[in-house]
N, CA, C, O and the ligand as a Tripos MOL2 file, in Angstrom:
@<TRIPOS>MOLECULE
protein
  229   227    58     0     0
PROTEIN
NO_CHARGES

@<TRIPOS>ATOM
      1 N         -24.4820   11.1080  -29.9550 N.3       1 MET1
      2 CA        -23.6230   10.0560  -29.0910 C.3       1 MET1
      3 C         -23.9580   10.3360  -27.6250 C.2       1 MET1
      4 O         -24.1730   11.4790  -27.2210 O.2       1 MET1
      5 N         -23.9940    9.2890  -26.8680 N.am      2 TRP2
      6 CA        -24.2670    9.2190  -25.4390 C.3       2 TRP2
      7 C         -23.0640    9.4710  -24.8100 C.2       2 TRP2
      8 O         -21.9780    9.0240  -25.1800 O.2       2 TRP2
      9 N         -23.3100   10.3840  -23.5980 N.am      3 THR3
     10 CA        -22.0900   10.2720  -22.6240 C.3       3 THR3
     11 C         -22.9610    9.8110  -21.2600 C.2       3 THR3
     12 O         -23.9680   10.3660  -20.8190 O.2       3 THR3
     13 N         -22.3190    8.7130  -20.7630 N.am      4 LEU4
     14 CA        -23.0540    8.1240  -19.6210 C.3       4 LEU4
     15 C         -22.1410    8.3940  -18.4810 C.2       4 LEU4
     16 O         -21.1480    7.6980  -18.2650 O.2       4 LEU4
     17 N         -22.4970    9.4380  -17.7370 N.am      5 PRO5
     18 CA        -21.7070    9.6440  -16.5440 C.3       5 PRO5
     19 C         -21.7850    8.5420  -15.4890 C.2       5 PRO5
     20 O         -22.7650    7.8290  -15.2750 O.2       5 PRO5
     21 N         -20.6170    8.5090  -14.8680 N.am      6 GLN6
     22 CA        -20.5020    7.4380  -13.8460 C.3       6 GLN6
     23 C         -20.5920    8.1390  -12.6050 C.2       6 GLN6
     24 O         -19.9840    9.2040  -12.5030 O.2       6 GLN6
     25 N         -21.2910    7.6800  -11.6050 N.am      7 GLN7
     26 CA        -21.2980    8.3430  -10.2670 C.3       7 GLN7
     27 C         -21.1650    7.2010   -9.2200 C.2       7 GLN7
     28 O         -21.7650    6.1270   -9.2710 O.2       7 GLN7
     29 N         -20.4090    7.5430   -8.3980 N.am      8 VAL8
     30 CA        -20.2710    6.6170   -7.4180 C.3       8 VAL8
     31 C         -20.4140    7.2530   -5.9720 C.2       8 VAL8
     32 O         -19.5960    8.0720   -5.5550 O.2       8 VAL8
     33 N         -21.4110    6.8620   -5.2970 N.am      9 VAL9
     34 CA        -21.7240    7.3840   -3.9900 C.3       9 VAL9
     35 C         -21.5210    6.5500   -2.8910 C.2       9 VAL9
     36 O         -21.6250    5.3310   -3.0230 O.2       9 VAL9
     37 N         -21.2220    7.1060   -1.7340 N.am     10 CYS10
     38 CA        -21.0770    6.2100   -0.5430 C.3      10 CYS10
     39 C         -22.5280    5.7750   -0.1600 C.2      10 CYS10
     40 O         -23.4980    6.5280   -0.0820 O.2      10 CYS10
     41 N         -22.5060    4.3270    0.0830 N.am     11 GLU11
     42 CA        -23.6280    3.6730    0.4440 C.3      11 GLU11
     43 C         -24.2470    4.3430    1.7680 C.2      11 GLU11
     44 O         -25.4640    4.4270    1.9290 O.2      11 GLU11
     45 N         -23.2730    4.8300    2.7340 N.am     12 GLU12
     46 CA        -23.7240    5.1020    3.9600 C.3      12 GLU12
     47 C         -24.2260    6.4980    4.1560 C.2      12 GLU12
     48 O         -25.2750    6.7090    4.7660 O.2      12 GLU12
     49 N         -23.5280    7.4070    3.6720 N.am     13 CYS13
     50 CA        -23.9330    8.8610    3.7420 C.3      13 CYS13
     51 C         -24.3160    9.5260    2.4690 C.2      13 CYS13
     52 O         -24.8140   10.6510    2.4730 O.2      13 CYS13
     53 N         -24.0870    8.8310    1.3470 N.am     14 GLY14
     54 CA        -24.6770    9.4100    0.1350 C.3      14 GLY14
     55 C         -23.6620   10.3780   -0.5290 C.2      14 GLY14
     56 O         -23.9080   10.8870   -1.6220 O.2      14 GLY14
     57 N         -22.4570   10.6330    0.1920 N.am     15 ARG15
     58 CA        -21.5510   11.4910   -0.5200 C.3      15 ARG15
     59 C         -21.1030   11.0940   -1.8010 C.2      15 ARG15
     60 O         -20.8550    9.9110   -2.0350 O.2      15 ARG15
     61 N         -20.9650   12.0880   -2.7500 N.am     16 ILE16
     62 CA        -20.5530   11.6750   -4.0550 C.3      16 ILE16
     63 C         -19.0940   11.5460   -4.1020 C.2      16 ILE16
     64 O         -18.4230   12.5570   -3.8960 O.2      16 ILE16
     65 N         -18.5330   10.4540   -4.3410 N.am     17 LEU17
     66 CA        -17.1600   10.0740   -4.3080 C.3      17 LEU17
     67 C         -16.5320   10.1530   -5.7410 C.2      17 LEU17
     68 O         -15.3240   10.3590   -5.8560 O.2      17 LEU17
     69 N         -17.2740   10.0060   -6.7420 N.am     18 TYR18
     70 CA        -16.9260   10.3390   -7.9500 C.3      18 TYR18
     71 C         -18.0690   10.5160   -8.9330 C.2      18 TYR18
     72 O         -19.0530    9.7770   -8.9400 O.2      18 TYR18
     73 N         -17.8770   11.5900   -9.8100 N.am     19 ASP19
     74 CA        -18.9390   12.0510  -10.7080 C.3      19 ASP19
     75 C         -18.2500   12.4830  -12.0410 C.2      19 ASP19
     76 O         -17.5340   13.4840  -12.0860 O.2      19 ASP19
     77 N         -18.4610   11.7980  -12.9780 N.am     20 GLY20
     78 CA        -17.7720   11.9960  -14.3350 C.3      20 GLY20
     79 C         -18.0310   11.1710  -15.3510 C.2      20 GLY20
     80 O         -18.6450   10.1130  -15.2110 O.2      20 GLY20
     81 N         -17.5810   11.6030  -16.4350 N.am     21 VAL21
     82 CA        -18.0510   10.8070  -17.6590 C.3      21 VAL21
     83 C         -17.0100    9.6740  -18.1450 C.2      21 VAL21
     84 O         -17.2290    8.9550  -19.1200 O.2      21 VAL21
     85 N         -15.8160    9.6030  -17.3210 N.am     22 ASP22
     86 CA        -14.9500    8.6130  -17.5820 C.3      22 ASP22
     87 C         -15.2300    7.4730  -16.6310 C.2      22 ASP22
     88 O         -15.3800    7.6980  -15.4300 O.2      22 ASP22
     89 N         -15.3090    6.1850  -17.1670 N.am     23 LEU23
     90 CA        -15.4190    5.1430  -16.4580 C.3      23 LEU23
     91 C         -14.1390    4.8570  -15.7390 C.2      23 LEU23
     92 O         -13.1060    4.6290  -16.3690 O.2      23 LEU23
     93 N         -14.1870    4.8640  -14.3580 N.am     24 ARG24
     94 CA        -12.9960    4.3850  -13.6090 C.3      24 ARG24
     95 C         -13.1340    3.2260  -12.8020 C.2      24 ARG24
     96 O         -14.1980    2.9880  -12.2290 O.2      24 ARG24
     97 N         -12.1120    2.4650  -12.7090 N.am     25 PRO25
     98 CA        -12.2030    1.3060  -11.9840 C.3      25 PRO25
     99 C         -12.3880    1.5170  -10.4620 C.2      25 PRO25
    100 O         -11.8220    2.4680   -9.9230 O.2      25 PRO25
    101 N         -13.1270    0.7010   -9.7830 N.am     26 PRO26
    102 CA        -13.4800    1.0390   -8.3400 C.3      26 PRO26
    103 C         -12.1660    0.9730   -7.6170 C.2      26 PRO26
    104 O         -11.9810    1.7970   -6.7210 O.2      26 PRO26
    105 N         -11.2920    0.1530   -7.8750 N.am     27 GLU27
    106 CA        -10.1010    0.0160   -7.1070 C.3      27 GLU27
    107 C          -9.3110    1.4270   -7.0480 C.2      27 GLU27
    108 O          -8.7090    1.8050   -6.0430 O.2      27 GLU27
    109 N          -9.3930    2.1600   -8.2610 N.am     28 GLU28
    110 CA         -8.7240    3.3250   -8.2810 C.3      28 GLU28
    111 C          -9.3600    4.4090   -7.4910 C.2      28 GLU28
    112 O          -8.6590    5.1950   -6.8530 O.2      28 GLU28
    113 N         -10.6400    4.4870   -7.5020 N.am     29 LEU29
    114 CA        -11.3680    5.2590   -6.5730 C.3      29 LEU29
    115 C         -11.1190    5.0660   -5.1050 C.2      29 LEU29
    116 O         -11.0120    6.0300   -4.3470 O.2      29 LEU29
    117 N         -11.0190    3.7060   -4.6680 N.am     30 ILE30
    118 CA        -11.0040    3.4120   -3.4950 C.3      30 ILE30
    119 C          -9.6500    3.9530   -2.9400 C.2      30 ILE30
    120 O          -9.6200    4.6610   -1.9340 O.2      30 ILE30
    121 N          -8.5210    3.5930   -3.6380 N.am     31 GLN31
    122 CA         -7.3220    4.2000   -3.4490 C.3      31 GLN31
    123 C          -7.1750    5.6770   -3.3500 C.2      31 GLN31
    124 O          -6.4530    6.2320   -2.5220 O.2      31 GLN31
    125 N          -7.8690    6.2550   -4.2030 N.am     32 GLU32
    126 CA         -7.7550    7.7250   -4.1510 C.3      32 GLU32
    127 C          -8.2770    8.3410   -2.6980 C.2      32 GLU32
    128 O          -7.7860    9.3420   -2.1760 O.2      32 GLU32
    129 N          -9.3490    7.5650   -2.1510 N.am     33 TYR33
    130 CA         -9.9750    8.0160   -0.8950 C.3      33 TYR33
    131 C          -9.3320    7.3070    0.1350 C.2      33 TYR33
    132 O          -9.9110    7.2620    1.2200 O.2      33 TYR33
    133 N          -8.1440    6.6900   -0.0070 N.am     34 ASP34
    134 CA         -7.5450    6.0170    1.1090 C.3      34 ASP34
    135 C          -8.3880    4.8170    1.7220 C.2      34 ASP34
    136 O          -8.2010    4.3820    2.8580 O.2      34 ASP34
    137 N          -9.2530    4.3790    0.9120 N.am     35 GLY35
    138 CA        -10.0530    3.1830    1.4270 C.3      35 GLY35
    139 C         -11.2560    3.5210    2.2570 C.2      35 GLY35
    140 O         -11.9710    2.6270    2.7100 O.2      35 GLY35
    141 N         -11.4930    4.7890    2.4630 N.am     36 LYS36
    142 CA        -12.7490    5.1030    3.2630 C.3      36 LYS36
    143 C         -13.2270    6.4570    2.8130 C.2      36 LYS36
    144 O         -12.5740    7.3530    2.2800 O.2      36 LYS36
    145 N         -14.5770    6.4210    3.1570 N.am     37 CYS37
    146 CA        -15.3560    7.6840    2.8050 C.3      37 CYS37
    147 C         -14.7540    8.9210    3.5940 C.2      37 CYS37
    148 O         -14.5290    8.8230    4.8000 O.2      37 CYS37
    149 N         -14.5160    9.9960    2.9420 N.am     38 PRO38
    150 CA        -13.9570   11.1980    3.7790 C.3      38 PRO38
    151 C         -15.0380   11.9350    4.6070 C.2      38 PRO38
    152 O         -14.7610   12.8720    5.3560 O.2      38 PRO38
    153 N         -16.2480   11.4660    4.4300 N.am     39 LYS39
    154 CA        -17.2230   12.0960    5.2010 C.3      39 LYS39
    155 C         -17.6810   11.3800    6.4740 C.2      39 LYS39
    156 O         -17.7260   11.8880    7.5950 O.2      39 LYS39
    157 N         -18.0300   10.0720    6.1280 N.am     40 CYS40
    158 CA        -18.3790    9.2790    7.3710 C.3      40 CYS40
    159 C         -17.3960    8.3400    7.7040 C.2      40 CYS40
    160 O         -17.5140    7.8430    8.8240 O.2      40 CYS40
    161 N         -16.4290    7.9630    6.9940 N.am     41 GLY41
    162 CA        -15.4280    7.1620    7.4590 C.3      41 GLY41
    163 C         -15.7850    5.6200    7.0330 C.2      41 GLY41
    164 O         -15.0500    4.6830    7.3470 O.2      41 GLY41
    165 N         -16.7380    5.4950    6.4440 N.am     42 LYS42
    166 CA        -17.1700    4.0150    6.1130 C.3      42 LYS42
    167 C         -16.0270    3.4330    5.1080 C.2      42 LYS42
    168 O         -15.4890    4.1140    4.2350 O.2      42 LYS42
    169 N         -15.7750    2.2120    5.3450 N.am     43 LYS43
    170 CA        -14.5920    1.5390    4.4780 C.3      43 LYS43
    171 C         -15.3770    1.3250    3.2690 C.2      43 LYS43
    172 O         -16.5480    0.9480    3.3080 O.2      43 LYS43
    173 N         -14.7200    1.5690    2.1670 N.am     44 LEU44
    174 CA        -15.1930    1.5750    0.7550 C.3      44 LEU44
    175 C         -14.9250    0.1280    0.2760 C.2      44 LEU44
    176 O         -13.9020   -0.5150    0.5120 O.2      44 LEU44
    177 N         -15.9430   -0.2630   -0.3950 N.am     45 SER45
    178 CA        -15.8390   -1.4950   -1.2520 C.3      45 SER45
    179 C         -17.0510   -1.5090   -2.0970 C.2      45 SER45
    180 O         -18.2190   -1.6740   -1.7430 O.2      45 SER45
    181 N         -16.4940   -1.2780   -3.4540 N.am     46 PHE46
    182 CA        -17.5070   -1.3190   -4.3880 C.3      46 PHE46
    183 C         -17.6110   -2.5230   -5.2190 C.2      46 PHE46
    184 O         -16.6980   -2.8900   -5.9580 O.2      46 PHE46
    185 N         -18.7320   -3.1390   -5.0930 N.am     47 ALA47
    186 CA        -18.8630   -4.3790   -5.9380 C.3      47 ALA47
    187 C         -19.0980   -3.8760   -7.3870 C.2      47 ALA47
    188 O         -19.7240   -2.8500   -7.6530 O.2      47 ALA47
    189 N         -18.5460   -4.6810   -8.2660 N.am     48 PRO48
    190 CA        -18.7780   -4.1930   -9.6440 C.3      48 PRO48
    191 C         -20.2260   -4.1510  -10.1600 C.2      48 PRO48
    192 O         -20.4930   -3.4670  -11.1470 O.2      48 PRO48
    193 N         -21.0860   -4.8020   -9.5740 N.am     49 LYS49
    194 CA        -22.4700   -4.7120   -9.8570 C.3      49 LYS49
    195 C         -23.1820   -3.5430   -9.3030 C.2      49 LYS49
    196 O         -24.3370   -3.2940   -9.6500 O.2      49 LYS49
    197 N         -22.4970   -2.7770   -8.4070 N.am     50 LYS50
    198 CA        -23.1080   -1.7000   -7.8950 C.3      50 LYS50
    199 C         -22.9390   -0.4980   -8.9410 C.2      50 LYS50
    200 O         -23.7090    0.4620   -8.9360 O.2      50 LYS50
    201 N         -22.0180   -0.6070   -9.7140 N.am     51 ILE51
    202 CA        -21.7520    0.3540  -10.6780 C.3      51 ILE51
    203 C         -22.4360    0.1350  -12.0280 C.2      51 ILE51
    204 O         -22.1950   -0.8080  -12.7820 O.2      51 ILE51
    205 N         -23.3430    1.1450  -12.2510 N.am     52 GLU52
    206 CA        -23.9790    0.7700  -13.5890 C.3      52 GLU52
    207 C         -23.1470    1.0530  -14.9940 C.2      52 GLU52
    208 O         -22.9270    2.1970  -15.3920 O.2      52 GLU52
    209 N         -22.7980    0.0910  -15.5570 N.am     53 ILE53
    210 CA        -21.8620    0.1780  -16.7100 C.3      53 ILE53
    211 C         -22.6440   -0.4270  -17.8770 C.2      53 ILE53
    212 O         -22.9730   -1.6110  -17.9530 O.2      53 ILE53
    213 N         -22.8900    0.4850  -18.7400 N.am     54 LYS54
    214 CA        -23.5580    0.0160  -19.9820 C.3      54 LYS54
    215 C         -22.4330   -0.0520  -21.0690 C.2      54 LYS54
    216 O         -21.6270    0.8540  -21.2790 O.2      54 LYS54
    217 N         -22.4870   -1.2580  -21.7360 N.am     55 SER55
    218 CA        -21.6190   -1.4210  -22.8300 C.3      55 SER55
    219 C         -22.2110   -0.9280  -24.1730 C.2      55 SER55
    220 O         -23.2530   -1.3900  -24.6360 O.2      55 SER55
    221 N         -21.5260   -0.0280  -24.7240 N.am     56 VAL56
    222 CA        -22.0870    0.5150  -25.9940 C.3      56 VAL56
    223 C         -21.2550   -0.0470  -27.0640 C.2      56 VAL56
    224 O         -20.0400    0.1500  -27.0630 O.2      56 VAL56
    225 N         -21.8480   -0.7480  -27.9940 N.am     57 LYS57
    226 CA        -21.0850   -1.2900  -29.0140 C.3      57 LYS57
    227 C         -21.5120   -0.9730  -30.6380 C.2      57 LYS57
    228 O         -20.8440   -1.4480  -31.5560 O.2      57 LYS57
    229 ZN        -19.8880    7.9480    3.5840 Zn       58 ZN58
@<TRIPOS>BOND
     1     1     2 1
     2     2     3 1
     3     3     4 2
     4     3     5 am
     5     5     6 1
     6     6     7 1
     7     7     8 2
     8     7     9 am
     9     9    10 1
    10    10    11 1
    11    11    12 2
    12    11    13 am
    13    13    14 1
    14    14    15 1
    15    15    16 2
    16    15    17 am
    17    17    18 1
    18    18    19 1
    19    19    20 2
    20    19    21 am
    21    21    22 1
    22    22    23 1
    23    23    24 2
    24    23    25 am
    25    25    26 1
    26    26    27 1
    27    27    28 2
    28    27    29 am
    29    29    30 1
    30    30    31 1
    31    31    32 2
    32    31    33 am
    33    33    34 1
    34    34    35 1
    35    35    36 2
    36    35    37 am
    37    37    38 1
    38    38    39 1
    39    39    40 2
    40    39    41 am
    41    41    42 1
    42    42    43 1
    43    43    44 2
    44    43    45 am
    45    45    46 1
    46    46    47 1
    47    47    48 2
    48    47    49 am
    49    49    50 1
    50    50    51 1
    51    51    52 2
    52    51    53 am
    53    53    54 1
    54    54    55 1
    55    55    56 2
    56    55    57 am
    57    57    58 1
    58    58    59 1
    59    59    60 2
    60    59    61 am
    61    61    62 1
    62    62    63 1
    63    63    64 2
    64    63    65 am
    65    65    66 1
    66    66    67 1
    67    67    68 2
    68    67    69 am
    69    69    70 1
    70    70    71 1
    71    71    72 2
    72    71    73 am
    73    73    74 1
    74    74    75 1
    75    75    76 2
    76    75    77 am
    77    77    78 1
    78    78    79 1
    79    79    80 2
    80    79    81 am
    81    81    82 1
    82    82    83 1
    83    83    84 2
    84    83    85 am
    85    85    86 1
    86    86    87 1
    87    87    88 2
    88    87    89 am
    89    89    90 1
    90    90    91 1
    91    91    92 2
    92    91    93 am
    93    93    94 1
    94    94    95 1
    95    95    96 2
    96    95    97 am
    97    97    98 1
    98    98    99 1
    99    99   100 2
   100    99   101 am
   101   101   102 1
   102   102   103 1
   103   103   104 2
   104   103   105 am
   105   105   106 1
   106   106   107 1
   107   107   108 2
   108   107   109 am
   109   109   110 1
   110   110   111 1
   111   111   112 2
   112   111   113 am
   113   113   114 1
   114   114   115 1
   115   115   116 2
   116   115   117 am
   117   117   118 1
   118   118   119 1
   119   119   120 2
   120   119   121 am
   121   121   122 1
   122   122   123 1
   123   123   124 2
   124   123   125 am
   125   125   126 1
   126   126   127 1
   127   127   128 2
   128   127   129 am
   129   129   130 1
   130   130   131 1
   131   131   132 2
   132   131   133 am
   133   133   134 1
   134   134   135 1
   135   135   136 2
   136   135   137 am
   137   137   138 1
   138   138   139 1
   139   139   140 2
   140   139   141 am
   141   141   142 1
   142   142   143 1
   143   143   144 2
   144   143   145 am
   145   145   146 1
   146   146   147 1
   147   147   148 2
   148   147   149 am
   149   149   150 1
   150   150   151 1
   151   151   152 2
   152   151   153 am
   153   153   154 1
   154   154   155 1
   155   155   156 2
   156   155   157 am
   157   157   158 1
   158   158   159 1
   159   159   160 2
   160   159   161 am
   161   161   162 1
   162   162   163 1
   163   163   164 2
   164   163   165 am
   165   165   166 1
   166   166   167 1
   167   167   168 2
   168   167   169 am
   169   169   170 1
   170   170   171 1
   171   171   172 2
   172   171   173 am
   173   173   174 1
   174   174   175 1
   175   175   176 2
   176   175   177 am
   177   177   178 1
   178   178   179 1
   179   179   180 2
   180   179   181 am
   181   181   182 1
   182   182   183 1
   183   183   184 2
   184   183   185 am
   185   185   186 1
   186   186   187 1
   187   187   188 2
   188   187   189 am
   189   189   190 1
   190   190   191 1
   191   191   192 2
   192   191   193 am
   193   193   194 1
   194   194   195 1
   195   195   196 2
   196   195   197 am
   197   197   198 1
   198   198   199 1
   199   199   200 2
   200   199   201 am
   201   201   202 1
   202   202   203 1
   203   203   204 2
   204   203   205 am
   205   205   206 1
   206   206   207 1
   207   207   208 2
   208   207   209 am
   209   209   210 1
   210   210   211 1
   211   211   212 2
   212   211   213 am
   213   213   214 1
   214   214   215 1
   215   215   216 2
   216   215   217 am
   217   217   218 1
   218   218   219 1
   219   219   220 2
   220   219   221 am
   221   221   222 1
   222   222   223 1
   223   223   224 2
   224   223   225 am
   225   225   226 1
   226   226   227 1
   227   227   228 2
@<TRIPOS>SUBSTRUCTURE
     1 MET1         2 RESIDUE 1 A MET
     2 TRP2         6 RESIDUE 1 A TRP
     3 THR3        10 RESIDUE 1 A THR
     4 LEU4        14 RESIDUE 1 A LEU
     5 PRO5        18 RESIDUE 1 A PRO
     6 GLN6        22 RESIDUE 1 A GLN
     7 GLN7        26 RESIDUE 1 A GLN
     8 VAL8        30 RESIDUE 1 A VAL
     9 VAL9        34 RESIDUE 1 A VAL
    10 CYS10       38 RESIDUE 1 A CYS
    11 GLU11       42 RESIDUE 1 A GLU
    12 GLU12       46 RESIDUE 1 A GLU
    13 CYS13       50 RESIDUE 1 A CYS
    14 GLY14       54 RESIDUE 1 A GLY
    15 ARG15       58 RESIDUE 1 A ARG
    16 ILE16       62 RESIDUE 1 A ILE
    17 LEU17       66 RESIDUE 1 A LEU
    18 TYR18       70 RESIDUE 1 A TYR
    19 ASP19       74 RESIDUE 1 A ASP
    20 GLY20       78 RESIDUE 1 A GLY
    21 VAL21       82 RESIDUE 1 A VAL
    22 ASP22       86 RESIDUE 1 A ASP
    23 LEU23       90 RESIDUE 1 A LEU
    24 ARG24       94 RESIDUE 1 A ARG
    25 PRO25       98 RESIDUE 1 A PRO
    26 PRO26      102 RESIDUE 1 A PRO
    27 GLU27      106 RESIDUE 1 A GLU
    28 GLU28      110 RESIDUE 1 A GLU
    29 LEU29      114 RESIDUE 1 A LEU
    30 ILE30      118 RESIDUE 1 A ILE
    31 GLN31      122 RESIDUE 1 A GLN
    32 GLU32      126 RESIDUE 1 A GLU
    33 TYR33      130 RESIDUE 1 A TYR
    34 ASP34      134 RESIDUE 1 A ASP
    35 GLY35      138 RESIDUE 1 A GLY
    36 LYS36      142 RESIDUE 1 A LYS
    37 CYS37      146 RESIDUE 1 A CYS
    38 PRO38      150 RESIDUE 1 A PRO
    39 LYS39      154 RESIDUE 1 A LYS
    40 CYS40      158 RESIDUE 1 A CYS
    41 GLY41      162 RESIDUE 1 A GLY
    42 LYS42      166 RESIDUE 1 A LYS
    43 LYS43      170 RESIDUE 1 A LYS
    44 LEU44      174 RESIDUE 1 A LEU
    45 SER45      178 RESIDUE 1 A SER
    46 PHE46      182 RESIDUE 1 A PHE
    47 ALA47      186 RESIDUE 1 A ALA
    48 PRO48      190 RESIDUE 1 A PRO
    49 LYS49      194 RESIDUE 1 A LYS
    50 LYS50      198 RESIDUE 1 A LYS
    51 ILE51      202 RESIDUE 1 A ILE
    52 GLU52      206 RESIDUE 1 A GLU
    53 ILE53      210 RESIDUE 1 A ILE
    54 LYS54      214 RESIDUE 1 A LYS
    55 SER55      218 RESIDUE 1 A SER
    56 VAL56      222 RESIDUE 1 A VAL
    57 LYS57      226 RESIDUE 1 A LYS
    58 ZN58       229 GROUP 0 **** ****
């Protein structure tokens, strides 16, 4: 069985914002970081297409 980790990084500085095996909605991550990158302060907005989600059926 595959476990596909989800990794979300800041586009600006490359800081890892989330790294884990649970797929999490981008809105939740953005909220968790108060809407901005803790390192460079870039406003976070994740387009769904930026995150690689593979459906396993
Ligand atoms: Zn950043």
